[in-house]
N, C-alpha and C positions, 0 to 999 in steps of 0.2 A: 083148096083141099079142105073139106068140111071137118072130118075127123081123122087126122093123121095118126099113123101107127107110132108106137113107142120108138121103133127103129128110125122112122122118119124124123121125129122130134130130136132124137139123139144126133142124127146126121146134120140137121140144121144147126144144132148147138155147137158141134165140133167144126163146122165149116168156117174157116177164117174170113171168108168173104162176107159173112153175116155180122162180123164184128168190126165196126168202124173205129180206127185208132186203137184197136185192141180192147176197148172197154164199153163201147156203145153198141147194143144189139139192134140190128136193123134188118128185118126179114119180112118182106111183103106177104110171102106165102103163109107165114105163121100168124094165126089170128089171136094168139094169146097176148094180153096186155103186159102181164108180168112174167118174167122168165128168170131162171137161175143165172147167176154170173158164171163166167168161165170156170172159176173155182167156186163150187156151191157153198163152201165153208164161209165165203164172204157175203152171203145173202143173195139178194135178187136185184134185178134191174128192170127197166122198162123196154119194151119193144118199140123203138121210135118209129117204126113203119106203121104202127097201129094208129088209126085216126084219132082215137081218144087219148093218146099219150100226151099230146100237147095241152089238151084240156086239163088233164091230171096235173101236169107240171105247173100250168097257170094257176090252178086251184091251190097247189102247195105254196107257190110264191105269194099268193094273196093271203093265205092263212098265216104264214110266217111274218109277212109284212104287217098284218093286223096285230099279231102278238108283239112285235117290236114296237109298233106305234103305241099300243096300250101301255107297255112298260115305260116308254119315254114320256108318255102323257102323265103317268102316275108319279114320276120323279119330280115334277114341278111343284 
């Protein structure tokens, strides 16, 4: 679905089958990378069905690993 309607997006968001363990959003039909959490007051999450989600997570881990490595290197 190229441009889903607002109603369709809302239905996907409310469907408990699209939420793994209640906190991980996984919907192959939804092509958005970032979506609101079940309670939008808590921010957003990643659509783990999106192919670029794992690249994003890998990049985040590398970035924070580099930050920690730099901090530990400067403590010497």
